[in-house]
C-alpha positions as CSV (number, residue, x, y, z in Angstrom):
1,X,42.7,166.1,-50.9
2,X,46.4,167.0,-50.5
3,X,46.5,170.4,-52.6
4,X,43.5,171.3,-50.2
5,X,45.4,170.5,-47.4
6,X,48.8,172.3,-48.2
7,X,46.6,175.2,-49.2
8,X,45.0,175.4,-46.0
9,X,48.2,174.9,-43.9
10,X,50.0,177.9,-46.2
11,X,46.5,180.0,-45.2
12,X,47.2,179.5,-41.8
13,X,50.9,179.9,-41.6
14,X,50.4,183.1,-43.0
15,X,47.3,184.1,-40.5
16,X,49.9,183.5,-38.1
17,X,52.8,185.0,-38.9
18,X,50.3,188.3,-39.6
19,X,48.7,187.3,-35.8
20,X,52.5,187.5,-34.5
21,X,53.1,191.1,-37.0
22,X,50.9,192.8,-34.9
23,X,51.7,191.6,-31.8
24,X,49.2,189.4,-30.4
25,X,51.6,187.2,-28.7
26,X,53.3,189.3,-26.8
27,X,52.5,189.6,-22.8
28,X,50.6,188.0,-20.6
29,X,47.5,190.0,-20.3
30,X,45.0,187.8,-22.3
31,X,41.1,188.4,-22.2
32,X,38.3,187.7,-24.6
33,X,38.7,190.3,-27.4
34,X,42.6,189.7,-27.7
35,X,42.0,185.9,-28.0
36,X,39.2,187.1,-30.4
37,X,41.4,189.1,-32.3
38,X,44.2,186.4,-32.7
39,X,42.1,183.8,-34.0
40,X,40.1,185.9,-36.6
41,X,43.4,187.2,-37.7
42,X,44.9,183.5,-38.2
43,X,41.6,182.3,-39.8
44,X,41.8,185.6,-42.2
45,X,44.9,184.4,-43.3
46,X,46.1,186.4,-46.7
47,X,43.5,188.6,-46.4
48,X,45.6,190.6,-44.0
49,X,47.8,191.5,-46.1
50,X,44.9,193.0,-48.6
51,X,43.8,195.1,-45.7
52,X,41.0,193.1,-43.8
53,X,41.6,193.9,-40.4
54,X,39.4,191.8,-38.1
55,X,38.4,193.3,-34.9
56,X,36.0,191.7,-32.0
57,X,34.6,193.5,-29.2
58,X,33.6,191.9,-25.8
59,X,31.3,194.1,-23.9
60,X,29.0,191.5,-22.4
61,X,26.2,192.9,-20.6
62,X,27.0,192.1,-16.6
63,X,24.7,192.8,-14.2
64,X,25.3,195.1,-11.8
65,X,25.2,194.0,-7.8
66,X,21.9,195.4,-5.9
67,X,22.6,198.6,-3.8
């Protein structure tokens, strides 16, 4: 069990480093896409360095006001 916890911790630390290198923690503008991309990059961890580039688009269908 300890080995799994150590591997998971290292995996997430590498993911945080990858997100920081991509600049996801800079700036005050936060939106659905930026938050989602940050979380997915952290979860992907070392896969980011193997070419995985997770991206999420948040384009919700919002009803338009009546005219």
